[in-house]
ChimeraX commands (.cxc) that place a marker at each C-alpha (Angstrom):
marker #1 position 123.64,-88.10,-139.06 radius 0.5
marker #1 position 121.88,-84.84,-137.80 radius 0.5
marker #1 position 118.38,-84.27,-138.52 radius 0.5
marker #1 position 117.30,-81.77,-140.49 radius 0.5
marker #1 position 115.20,-79.33,-139.04 radius 0.5
marker #1 position 111.66,-78.29,-140.26 radius 0.5
marker #1 position 111.50,-74.92,-142.45 radius 0.5
marker #1 position 109.14,-72.77,-140.88 radius 0.5
marker #1 position 107.97,-69.33,-143.22 radius 0.5
marker #1 position 105.84,-66.51,-141.84 radius 0.5
marker #1 position 104.30,-64.31,-144.32 radius 0.5
marker #1 position 102.47,-61.01,-144.05 radius 0.5
marker #1 position 99.61,-59.70,-146.25 radius 0.5
marker #1 position 97.10,-56.90,-145.67 radius 0.5
marker #1 position 97.04,-56.60,-141.91 radius 0.5
marker #1 position 98.39,-55.06,-138.65 radius 0.5
marker #1 position 101.04,-57.51,-137.77 radius 0.5
marker #1 position 99.56,-58.48,-134.33 radius 0.5
marker #1 position 99.39,-61.99,-135.23 radius 0.5
marker #1 position 103.05,-62.01,-136.05 radius 0.5
marker #1 position 103.91,-60.22,-132.84 radius 0.5
marker #1 position 102.15,-63.19,-130.79 radius 0.5
marker #1 position 104.49,-65.34,-131.82 radius 0.5
marker #1 position 107.44,-63.04,-130.54 radius 0.5
marker #1 position 105.24,-62.21,-127.63 radius 0.5
marker #1 position 105.70,-66.22,-126.90 radius 0.5
marker #1 position 109.18,-65.01,-125.08 radius 0.5
marker #1 position 110.48,-68.36,-123.28 radius 0.5
marker #1 position 108.78,-70.74,-125.64 radius 0.5
marker #1 position 109.89,-68.88,-128.84 radius 0.5
marker #1 position 113.45,-70.16,-127.97 radius 0.5
marker #1 position 112.06,-73.90,-127.84 radius 0.5
marker #1 position 110.67,-73.05,-131.08 radius 0.5
marker #1 position 113.59,-71.67,-132.61 radius 0.5
marker #1 position 115.76,-74.70,-131.48 radius 0.5
marker #1 position 113.16,-76.90,-133.24 radius 0.5
marker #1 position 112.71,-75.21,-136.87 radius 0.5
marker #1 position 114.69,-73.36,-139.24 radius 0.5
marker #1 position 113.16,-69.90,-139.66 radius 0.5
marker #1 position 113.69,-69.50,-143.10 radius 0.5
marker #1 position 111.33,-66.32,-143.58 radius 0.5
marker #1 position 110.15,-63.94,-141.10 radius 0.5
marker #1 position 110.84,-60.58,-141.65 radius 0.5
marker #1 position 109.09,-59.31,-138.18 radius 0.5
marker #1 position 111.92,-61.26,-136.47 radius 0.5
marker #1 position 114.99,-61.75,-139.20 radius 0.5
marker #1 position 116.40,-60.42,-142.46 radius 0.5
marker #1 position 117.64,-63.97,-143.26 radius 0.5
marker #1 position 115.68,-65.42,-146.43 radius 0.5
marker #1 position 116.05,-69.13,-147.00 radius 0.5
marker #1 position 114.55,-70.64,-150.21 radius 0.5
marker #1 position 111.92,-73.23,-149.94 radius 0.5
marker #1 position 109.72,-75.69,-150.20 radius 0.5
marker #1 position 109.04,-74.81,-146.50 radius 0.5
marker #1 position 107.63,-77.47,-144.06 radius 0.5
marker #1 position 105.13,-75.08,-142.61 radius 0.5
marker #1 position 104.40,-71.64,-143.48 radius 0.5
marker #1 position 102.10,-69.46,-141.28 radius 0.5
marker #1 position 100.05,-66.60,-143.29 radius 0.5
marker #1 position 98.53,-63.55,-141.72 radius 0.5
marker #1 position 96.52,-60.86,-143.75 radius 0.5
marker #1 position 93.74,-60.85,-145.94 radius 0.5
marker #1 position 93.91,-60.72,-149.79 radius 0.5
marker #1 position 93.03,-57.39,-151.07 radius 0.5
marker #1 position 95.12,-56.63,-154.33 radius 0.5
marker #1 position 95.73,-58.69,-157.48 radius 0.5
marker #1 position 99.38,-58.88,-156.35 radius 0.5
marker #1 position 98.25,-60.56,-153.15 radius 0.5
marker #1 position 96.12,-63.00,-154.79 radius 0.5
marker #1 position 99.16,-63.97,-157.34 radius 0.5
marker #1 position 101.37,-64.39,-154.20 radius 0.5
marker #1 position 99.80,-66.09,-151.83 radius 0.5
marker #1 position 99.56,-69.11,-154.92 radius 0.5
marker #1 position 103.30,-69.08,-154.95 radius 0.5
marker #1 position 103.61,-69.35,-151.33 radius 0.5
marker #1 position 101.06,-72.53,-151.30 radius 0.5
marker #1 position 103.06,-73.97,-153.90 radius 0.5
marker #1 position 106.14,-73.58,-151.74 radius 0.5
marker #1 position 104.60,-74.86,-148.75 radius 0.5
marker #1 position 104.02,-78.41,-147.36 radius 0.5
marker #1 position 101.31,-77.14,-144.97 radius 0.5
marker #1 position 99.80,-73.74,-144.55 radius 0.5
marker #1 position 98.25,-72.39,-141.45 radius 0.5
marker #1 position 96.51,-69.05,-141.59 radius 0.5
marker #1 position 96.62,-66.97,-138.54 radius 0.5
marker #1 position 94.14,-64.18,-137.20 radius 0.5
marker #1 position 90.64,-62.40,-138.37 radius 0.5
marker #1 position 92.57,-61.00,-141.20 radius 0.5
marker #1 position 93.67,-64.26,-142.65 radius 0.5
marker #1 position 90.87,-66.45,-141.85 radius 0.5
marker #1 position 87.81,-63.77,-142.61 radius 0.5
marker #1 position 89.19,-60.91,-144.25 radius 0.5
marker #1 position 89.74,-58.82,-141.22 radius 0.5
marker #1 position 88.21,-55.38,-140.34 radius 0.5
marker #1 position 89.25,-54.41,-143.68 radius 0.5
marker #1 position 86.48,-56.50,-144.76 radius 0.5
marker #1 position 83.88,-53.91,-144.26 radius 0.5
marker #1 position 84.77,-52.55,-147.76 radius 0.5
marker #1 position 83.17,-55.67,-149.09 radius 0.5
marker #1 position 79.89,-54.06,-147.91 radius 0.5
marker #1 position 79.94,-50.39,-149.76 radius 0.5
marker #1 position 81.67,-48.84,-152.96 radius 0.5
marker #1 position 85.42,-48.99,-152.94 radius 0.5
marker #1 position 85.91,-46.76,-155.74 radius 0.5
marker #1 position 83.94,-43.91,-153.90 radius 0.5
marker #1 position 86.45,-44.80,-151.00 radius 0.5
marker #1 position 89.27,-44.39,-153.28 radius 0.5
marker #1 position 88.38,-41.27,-155.17 radius 0.5
marker #1 position 87.40,-39.70,-151.51 radius 0.5
marker #1 position 90.99,-40.51,-149.97 radius 0.5
marker #1 position 93.24,-40.34,-152.89 radius 0.5
marker #1 position 94.26,-37.32,-154.67 radius 0.5
marker #1 position 95.76,-39.89,-157.69 radius 0.5
marker #1 position 93.02,-42.76,-158.00 radius 0.5
marker #1 position 94.69,-44.11,-160.90 radius 0.5
marker #1 position 97.69,-45.20,-158.90 radius 0.5
marker #1 position 95.69,-47.49,-156.81 radius 0.5
marker #1 position 95.73,-51.04,-157.61 radius 0.5
marker #1 position 93.15,-52.76,-155.51 radius 0.5
marker #1 position 90.57,-55.40,-155.27 radius 0.5
marker #1 position 86.92,-54.65,-154.58 radius 0.5
marker #1 position 86.70,-56.91,-151.46 radius 0.5
marker #1 position 89.17,-58.33,-148.64 radius 0.5
marker #1 position 89.04,-61.65,-148.39 radius 0.5
marker #1 position 90.49,-64.75,-146.36 radius 0.5
marker #1 position 93.48,-66.90,-147.61 radius 0.5
marker #1 position 91.01,-69.64,-147.84 radius 0.5
marker #1 position 89.04,-68.10,-150.61 radius 0.5
marker #1 position 92.37,-68.48,-152.82 radius 0.5
marker #1 position 94.47,-71.34,-151.92 radius 0.5
marker #1 position 93.66,-74.63,-150.10 radius 0.5
marker #1 position 94.46,-74.09,-146.25 radius 0.5
marker #1 position 95.52,-76.84,-143.48 radius 0.5
marker #1 position 94.28,-75.12,-140.58 radius 0.5
marker #1 position 93.05,-71.69,-139.82 radius 0.5
marker #1 position 93.56,-70.21,-136.40 radius 0.5
marker #1 position 91.60,-67.42,-135.41 radius 0.5
marker #1 position 91.51,-64.43,-133.15 radius 0.5
marker #1 position 92.18,-60.72,-133.37 radius 0.5
marker #1 position 94.72,-61.19,-132.13 radius 0.5
marker #1 position 95.57,-64.97,-132.00 radius 0.5
marker #1 position 96.20,-66.52,-128.76 radius 0.5
marker #1 position 99.91,-67.24,-128.19 radius 0.5
marker #1 position 99.08,-70.42,-126.15 radius 0.5
marker #1 position 96.79,-71.94,-129.37 radius 0.5
marker #1 position 99.61,-70.74,-131.65 radius 0.5
marker #1 position 102.10,-72.81,-129.94 radius 0.5
marker #1 position 99.58,-75.90,-129.79 radius 0.5
marker #1 position 99.46,-75.33,-133.71 radius 0.5
marker #1 position 103.26,-75.14,-134.26 radius 0.5
marker #1 position 103.60,-78.14,-131.89 radius 0.5
marker #1 position 101.02,-79.78,-133.53 radius 0.5
marker #1 position 102.56,-79.55,-137.16 radius 0.5
marker #1 position 105.57,-80.28,-136.48 radius 0.5
marker #1 position 104.74,-83.40,-134.72 radius 0.5
marker #1 position 102.41,-84.47,-137.38 radius 0.5
marker #1 position 99.00,-84.09,-135.62 radius 0.5
marker #1 position 95.86,-82.44,-135.72 radius 0.5
marker #1 position 95.71,-79.30,-133.42 radius 0.5
marker #1 position 93.74,-79.08,-130.40 radius 0.5
marker #1 position 91.95,-76.01,-130.53 radius 0.5
marker #1 position 88.59,-75.72,-128.41 radius 0.5
marker #1 position 85.44,-74.96,-131.26 radius 0.5
marker #1 position 83.00,-74.11,-128.64 radius 0.5
marker #1 position 81.69,-70.77,-127.48 radius 0.5
marker #1 position 83.09,-67.99,-125.39 radius 0.5
marker #1 position 79.97,-68.88,-122.84 radius 0.5
marker #1 position 81.47,-72.17,-121.79 radius 0.5
marker #1 position 84.73,-70.33,-121.02 radius 0.5
marker #1 position 82.73,-67.65,-119.02 radius 0.5
marker #1 position 81.31,-70.42,-117.15 radius 0.5
marker #1 position 84.67,-71.90,-116.26 radius 0.5
marker #1 position 85.95,-68.83,-115.00 radius 0.5
marker #1 position 83.40,-68.42,-113.11 radius 0.5
marker #1 position 81.99,-65.06,-114.51 radius 0.5
marker #1 position 78.81,-64.18,-114.07 radius 0.5
marker #1 position 76.70,-63.87,-117.42 radius 0.5
marker #1 position 76.49,-60.00,-118.10 radius 0.5
marker #1 position 73.94,-60.24,-120.78 radius 0.5
marker #1 position 71.39,-62.31,-118.16 radius 0.5
marker #1 position 72.06,-60.12,-115.02 radius 0.5
marker #1 position 72.90,-56.94,-116.54 radius 0.5
marker #1 position 71.37,-56.80,-119.81 radius 0.5
marker #1 position 74.47,-55.92,-121.68 radius 0.5
marker #1 position 74.55,-57.21,-125.49 radius 0.5
marker #1 position 77.50,-59.81,-125.92 radius 0.5
marker #1 position 78.55,-61.85,-129.08 radius 0.5
marker #1 position 80.03,-64.74,-126.51 radius 0.5
marker #1 position 77.13,-67.48,-127.44 radius 0.5
marker #1 position 78.34,-67.41,-131.07 radius 0.5
marker #1 position 81.93,-66.55,-131.00 radius 0.5
marker #1 position 84.47,-69.45,-130.37 radius 0.5
marker #1 position 86.25,-69.12,-127.48 radius 0.5
marker #1 position 90.23,-68.38,-127.48 radius 0.5
marker #1 position 90.55,-65.21,-125.29 radius 0.5
marker #1 position 89.67,-66.60,-122.17 radius 0.5
marker #1 position 86.48,-64.56,-121.82 radius 0.5
marker #1 position 88.50,-61.53,-121.69 radius 0.5
marker #1 position 85.81,-58.59,-122.12 radius 0.5
marker #1 position 83.14,-60.39,-120.01 radius 0.5
marker #1 position 85.32,-60.91,-117.09 radius 0.5
marker #1 position 85.41,-57.20,-117.34 radius 0.5
marker #1 position 81.92,-56.65,-117.69 radius 0.5
marker #1 position 82.01,-55.89,-121.26 radius 0.5
marker #1 position 80.15,-57.76,-123.96 radius 0.5
marker #1 position 82.28,-59.75,-126.58 radius 0.5
marker #1 position 82.97,-58.25,-129.53 radius 0.5
marker #1 position 83.79,-61.67,-131.65 radius 0.5
marker #1 position 87.05,-61.20,-132.05 radius 0.5
marker #1 position 87.69,-64.97,-132.66 radius 0.5
marker #1 position 84.79,-65.44,-134.92 radius 0.5
marker #1 position 81.52,-67.66,-135.38 radius 0.5
marker #1 position 81.91,-70.88,-133.29 radius 0.5
marker #1 position 81.11,-74.21,-134.54 radius 0.5
marker #1 position 77.04,-73.93,-135.53 radius 0.5
marker #1 position 76.36,-70.48,-134.08 radius 0.5
marker #1 position 72.52,-69.72,-133.61 radius 0.5
marker #1 position 73.42,-66.12,-134.61 radius 0.5
marker #1 position 69.12,-65.46,-135.50 radius 0.5
marker #1 position 68.59,-66.66,-132.02 radius 0.5
marker #1 position 71.18,-64.19,-130.51 radius 0.5
marker #1 position 69.87,-61.48,-132.84 radius 0.5
marker #1 position 66.60,-61.78,-131.60 radius 0.5
marker #1 position 67.91,-61.46,-127.84 radius 0.5
marker #1 position 69.79,-58.43,-128.63 radius 0.5
marker #1 position 66.56,-56.87,-130.17 radius 0.5
marker #1 position 64.79,-57.82,-126.78 radius 0.5
marker #1 position 67.41,-56.06,-124.84 radius 0.5
marker #1 position 66.91,-52.75,-127.08 radius 0.5
marker #1 position 69.05,-53.28,-129.66 radius 0.5
marker #1 position 67.49,-51.29,-132.96 radius 0.5
marker #1 position 68.70,-52.99,-136.45 radius 0.5
marker #1 position 71.44,-50.79,-137.06 radius 0.5
marker #1 position 73.22,-51.85,-133.80 radius 0.5
marker #1 position 72.30,-55.87,-134.38 radius 0.5
marker #1 position 74.01,-55.21,-138.19 radius 0.5
marker #1 position 76.87,-53.44,-136.76 radius 0.5
marker #1 position 77.36,-55.85,-133.95 radius 0.5
marker #1 position 78.23,-58.56,-136.49 radius 0.5
marker #1 position 80.34,-56.60,-138.55 radius 0.5
marker #1 position 83.78,-56.04,-137.14 radius 0.5
marker #1 position 87.19,-57.86,-136.97 radius 0.5
marker #1 position 85.02,-61.01,-138.37 radius 0.5
marker #1 position 82.48,-59.33,-140.79 radius 0.5
marker #1 position 83.32,-61.52,-143.94 radius 0.5
marker #1 position 82.87,-64.86,-141.45 radius 0.5
marker #1 position 79.97,-66.19,-143.19 radius 0.5
marker #1 position 77.72,-66.84,-140.41 radius 0.5
marker #1 position 78.35,-63.39,-139.25 radius 0.5
marker #1 position 78.02,-61.65,-143.06 radius 0.5
marker #1 position 74.80,-63.33,-143.36 radius 0.5
marker #1 position 73.60,-62.27,-139.89 radius 0.5
marker #1 position 74.68,-58.56,-140.84 radius 0.5
marker #1 position 73.07,-58.64,-144.06 radius 0.5
marker #1 position 69.75,-59.85,-142.74 radius 0.5
marker #1 position 69.52,-56.45,-140.33 radius 0.5
marker #1 position 71.05,-54.24,-142.89 radius 0.5
marker #1 position 67.87,-53.49,-144.71 radius 0.5
marker #1 position 65.95,-52.72,-141.79 radius 0.5
marker #1 position 68.54,-50.90,-140.65 radius 0.5
marker #1 position 68.76,-48.37,-143.74 radius 0.5
marker #1 position 64.76,-48.11,-143.24 radius 0.5
marker #1 position 65.23,-47.22,-139.92 radius 0.5
marker #1 position 62.64,-50.30,-139.09 radius 0.5
marker #1 position 62.66,-51.13,-135.30 radius 0.5
marker #1 position 63.28,-55.45,-134.63 radius 0.5
marker link #1:1,2 radius 0.2
marker link #1:2,3 radius 0.2
marker link #1:3,4 radius 0.2
marker link #1:4,5 radius 0.2
marker link #1:5,6 radius 0.2
marker link #1:6,7 radius 0.2
marker link #1:7,8 radius 0.2
marker link #1:8,9 radius 0.2
marker link #1:9,10 radius 0.2
marker link #1:10,11 radius 0.2
marker link #1:11,12 radius 0.2
marker link #1:12,13 radius 0.2
marker link #1:13,14 radius 0.2
marker link #1:14,15 radius 0.2
marker link #1:15,16 radius 0.2
marker link #1:16,17 radius 0.2
marker link #1:17,18 radius 0.2
marker link #1:18,19 radius 0.2
marker link #1:19,20 radius 0.2
marker link #1:20,21 radius 0.2
marker link #1:21,22 radius 0.2
marker link #1:22,23 radius 0.2
marker link #1:23,24 radius 0.2
marker link #1:24,25 radius 0.2
marker link #1:25,26 radius 0.2
marker link #1:26,27 radius 0.2
marker link #1:27,28 radius 0.2
marker link #1:28,29 radius 0.2
marker link #1:29,30 radius 0.2
marker link #1:30,31 radius 0.2
marker link #1:31,32 radius 0.2
marker link #1:32,33 radius 0.2
marker link #1:33,34 radius 0.2
marker link #1:34,35 radius 0.2
marker link #1:35,36 radius 0.2
marker link #1:36,37 radius 0.2
marker link #1:37,38 radius 0.2
marker link #1:38,39 radius 0.2
marker link #1:39,40 radius 0.2
marker link #1:40,41 radius 0.2
marker link #1:41,42 radius 0.2
marker link #1:42,43 radius 0.2
marker link #1:43,44 radius 0.2
marker link #1:44,45 radius 0.2
marker link #1:45,46 radius 0.2
marker link #1:46,47 radius 0.2
marker link #1:47,48 radius 0.2
marker link #1:48,49 radius 0.2
marker link #1:49,50 radius 0.2
marker link #1:50,51 radius 0.2
marker link #1:51,52 radius 0.2
marker link #1:52,53 radius 0.2
marker link #1:53,54 radius 0.2
marker link #1:54,55 radius 0.2
marker link #1:55,56 radius 0.2
marker link #1:56,57 radius 0.2
marker link #1:57,58 radius 0.2
marker link #1:58,59 radius 0.2
marker link #1:59,60 radius 0.2
marker link #1:60,61 radius 0.2
marker link #1:61,62 radius 0.2
marker link #1:62,63 radius 0.2
marker link #1:63,64 radius 0.2
marker link #1:64,65 radius 0.2
marker link #1:65,66 radius 0.2
marker link #1:66,67 radius 0.2
marker link #1:67,68 radius 0.2
marker link #1:68,69 radius 0.2
marker link #1:69,70 radius 0.2
marker link #1:70,71 radius 0.2
marker link #1:71,72 radius 0.2
marker link #1:72,73 radius 0.2
marker link #1:73,74 radius 0.2
marker link #1:74,75 radius 0.2
marker link #1:75,76 radius 0.2
marker link #1:76,77 radius 0.2
marker link #1:77,78 radius 0.2
marker link #1:78,79 radius 0.2
marker link #1:79,80 radius 0.2
marker link #1:80,81 radius 0.2
marker link #1:81,82 radius 0.2
marker link #1:82,83 radius 0.2
marker link #1:83,84 radius 0.2
marker link #1:84,85 radius 0.2
marker link #1:85,86 radius 0.2
marker link #1:86,87 radius 0.2
marker link #1:87,88 radius 0.2
marker link #1:88,89 radius 0.2
marker link #1:89,90 radius 0.2
marker link #1:90,91 radius 0.2
marker link #1:91,92 radius 0.2
marker link #1:92,93 radius 0.2
marker link #1:93,94 radius 0.2
marker link #1:94,95 radius 0.2
marker link #1:95,96 radius 0.2
marker link #1:96,97 radius 0.2
marker link #1:97,98 radius 0.2
marker link #1:98,99 radius 0.2
marker link #1:99,100 radius 0.2
marker link #1:100,101 radius 0.2
marker link #1:101,102 radius 0.2
marker link #1:102,103 radius 0.2
marker link #1:103,104 radius 0.2
marker link #1:104,105 radius 0.2
marker link #1:105,106 radius 0.2
marker link #1:106,107 radius 0.2
marker link #1:107,108 radius 0.2
marker link #1:108,109 radius 0.2
marker link #1:109,110 radius 0.2
marker link #1:110,111 radius 0.2
marker link #1:111,112 radius 0.2
marker link #1:112,113 radius 0.2
marker link #1:113,114 radius 0.2
marker link #1:114,115 radius 0.2
marker link #1:115,116 radius 0.2
marker link #1:116,117 radius 0.2
marker link #1:117,118 radius 0.2
marker link #1:118,119 radius 0.2
marker link #1:119,120 radius 0.2
marker link #1:120,121 radius 0.2
marker link #1:121,122 radius 0.2
marker link #1:122,123 radius 0.2
marker link #1:123,124 radius 0.2
marker link #1:124,125 radius 0.2
marker link #1:125,126 radius 0.2
marker link #1:126,127 radius 0.2
marker link #1:127,128 radius 0.2
marker link #1:128,129 radius 0.2
marker link #1:129,130 radius 0.2
marker link #1:130,131 radius 0.2
marker link #1:131,132 radius 0.2
marker link #1:132,133 radius 0.2
marker link #1:133,134 radius 0.2
marker link #1:134,135 radius 0.2
marker link #1:135,136 radius 0.2
marker link #1:136,137 radius 0.2
marker link #1:137,138 radius 0.2
marker link #1:138,139 radius 0.2
marker link #1:139,140 radius 0.2
marker link #1:140,141 radius 0.2
marker link #1:141,142 radius 0.2
marker link #1:142,143 radius 0.2
marker link #1:143,144 radius 0.2
marker link #1:144,145 radius 0.2
marker link #1:145,146 radius 0.2
marker link #1:146,147 radius 0.2
marker link #1:147,148 radius 0.2
marker link #1:148,149 radius 0.2
marker link #1:149,150 radius 0.2
marker link #1:150,151 radius 0.2
marker link #1:151,152 radius 0.2
marker link #1:152,153 radius 0.2
marker link #1:153,154 radius 0.2
marker link #1:154,155 radius 0.2
marker link #1:155,156 radius 0.2
marker link #1:156,157 radius 0.2
marker link #1:157,158 radius 0.2
marker link #1:158,159 radius 0.2
marker link #1:159,160 radius 0.2
marker link #1:160,161 radius 0.2
marker link #1:161,162 radius 0.2
marker link #1:162,163 radius 0.2
marker link #1:163,164 radius 0.2
marker link #1:164,165 radius 0.2
marker link #1:165,166 radius 0.2
marker link #1:166,167 radius 0.2
marker link #1:167,168 radius 0.2
marker link #1:168,169 radius 0.2
marker link #1:169,170 radius 0.2
marker link #1:170,171 radius 0.2
marker link #1:171,172 radius 0.2
marker link #1:172,173 radius 0.2
marker link #1:173,174 radius 0.2
marker link #1:174,175 radius 0.2
marker link #1:175,176 radius 0.2
marker link #1:176,177 radius 0.2
marker link #1:177,178 radius 0.2
marker link #1:178,179 radius 0.2
marker link #1:179,180 radius 0.2
marker link #1:180,181 radius 0.2
marker link #1:181,182 radius 0.2
marker link #1:182,183 radius 0.2
marker link #1:183,184 radius 0.2
marker link #1:184,185 radius 0.2
marker link #1:185,186 radius 0.2
marker link #1:186,187 radius 0.2
marker link #1:187,188 radius 0.2
marker link #1:188,189 radius 0.2
marker link #1:189,190 radius 0.2
marker link #1:190,191 radius 0.2
marker link #1:191,192 radius 0.2
marker link #1:192,193 radius 0.2
marker link #1:193,194 radius 0.2
marker link #1:194,195 radius 0.2
marker link #1:195,196 radius 0.2
marker link #1:196,197 radius 0.2
marker link #1:197,198 radius 0.2
marker link #1:198,199 radius 0.2
marker link #1:199,200 radius 0.2
marker link #1:200,201 radius 0.2
marker link #1:201,202 radius 0.2
marker link #1:202,203 radius 0.2
marker link #1:203,204 radius 0.2
marker link #1:204,205 radius 0.2
marker link #1:205,206 radius 0.2
marker link #1:206,207 radius 0.2
marker link #1:207,208 radius 0.2
marker link #1:208,209 radius 0.2
marker link #1:209,210 radius 0.2
marker link #1:210,211 radius 0.2
marker link #1:211,212 radius 0.2
marker link #1:212,213 radius 0.2
marker link #1:213,214 radius 0.2
marker link #1:214,215 radius 0.2
marker link #1:215,216 radius 0.2
marker link #1:216,217 radius 0.2
marker link #1:217,218 radius 0.2
marker link #1:218,219 radius 0.2
marker link #1:219,220 radius 0.2
marker link #1:220,221 radius 0.2
marker link #1:221,222 radius 0.2
marker link #1:222,223 radius 0.2
marker link #1:223,224 radius 0.2
marker link #1:224,225 radius 0.2
marker link #1:225,226 radius 0.2
marker link #1:226,227 radius 0.2
marker link #1:227,228 radius 0.2
marker link #1:228,229 radius 0.2
marker link #1:229,230 radius 0.2
marker link #1:230,231 radius 0.2
marker link #1:231,232 radius 0.2
marker link #1:232,233 radius 0.2
marker link #1:233,234 radius 0.2
marker link #1:234,235 radius 0.2
marker link #1:235,236 radius 0.2
marker link #1:236,237 radius 0.2
marker link #1:237,238 radius 0.2
marker link #1:238,239 radius 0.2
marker link #1:239,240 radius 0.2
marker link #1:240,241 radius 0.2
marker link #1:241,242 radius 0.2
marker link #1:242,243 radius 0.2
marker link #1:243,244 radius 0.2
marker link #1:244,245 radius 0.2
marker link #1:245,246 radius 0.2
marker link #1:246,247 radius 0.2
marker link #1:247,248 radius 0.2
marker link #1:248,249 radius 0.2
marker link #1:249,250 radius 0.2
marker link #1:250,251 radius 0.2
marker link #1:251,252 radius 0.2
marker link #1:252,253 radius 0.2
marker link #1:253,254 radius 0.2
marker link #1:254,255 radius 0.2
marker link #1:255,256 radius 0.2
marker link #1:256,257 radius 0.2
marker link #1:257,258 radius 0.2
marker link #1:258,259 radius 0.2
marker link #1:259,260 radius 0.2
marker link #1:260,261 radius 0.2
marker link #1:261,262 radius 0.2
marker link #1:262,263 radius 0.2
marker link #1:263,264 radius 0.2
marker link #1:264,265 radius 0.2
marker link #1:265,266 radius 0.2
view
C-alpha cells in the first residue's frame, strides 16, 4: 500500500510574496520537495486547491484587516503544524511602521473614499493571533533555512536554525568588523544570523532583516551607535525597519522616539 504524502499548504497575508518566491527559488531542491509532499494549496505555484486538513502550513504575511484575523484562525484549525515565514509573518513586517502612527490619518490622506477601507490600526505577527509551531525569520527568508524547516517538520524533528547574531557569521566569513574598523553603524550584534552577513561583507551595516537574536542587548548597541555620532532619530529609525514590531526592536525604538521628537542628542 502506497504511503500517503503529507499535505503542504502555503498561505499569503499582507506581504510582498518574496518569502513564497524563496521556495520557488529552491529550483532543483524544489523537485525533491514536490516528490515528498502533496502541494495542496500554493497560489504562487499552482491553481490546484485540495481541501484540508493540512499536515504543514507555511504562512507568509502579517495580519492587517479583520478578514485576515478571521482567516488565519480558520487556517490554524485546518493545519496540524503551522510555520510562519518571513518578517511580515513573524513581526508584522515593514507595514508595522503604521503601528506607531495615526492610521486613520493615512487613510484619509491616501484614499478618496476612506469609508471603503476596512483595516486594523496595526499590522501584527501571526503568533499574535494563533498558536505557531515555528517562526522562520528573514526579509526574505533564506532558502537553505526553509528547506531545513520543511525537512524537519516532514520528519518529525525540530528545525536546526542558528539563533546566534550576524557577528558570528561575519567572523566565520572572515569579514572585518565595519563598526570597529570604519565606524559604520550596524545592527549585526543584535540581529539573528541567516543571510550570511551579506551587507557587512559589502562594507554596509546590517539592517536587521532577520530580526532580534536570542537575548539581544539593544541598549548597549544603541549606546555604541550614539558614540559613533548617530542622533536620537537615527537610532530610533535603525530599529524601525523590516522588524519594527519585534519586541526587542520595538522597545528600543520606543526608548529613543521621545528624545528624537524633542531634537535631543543622546
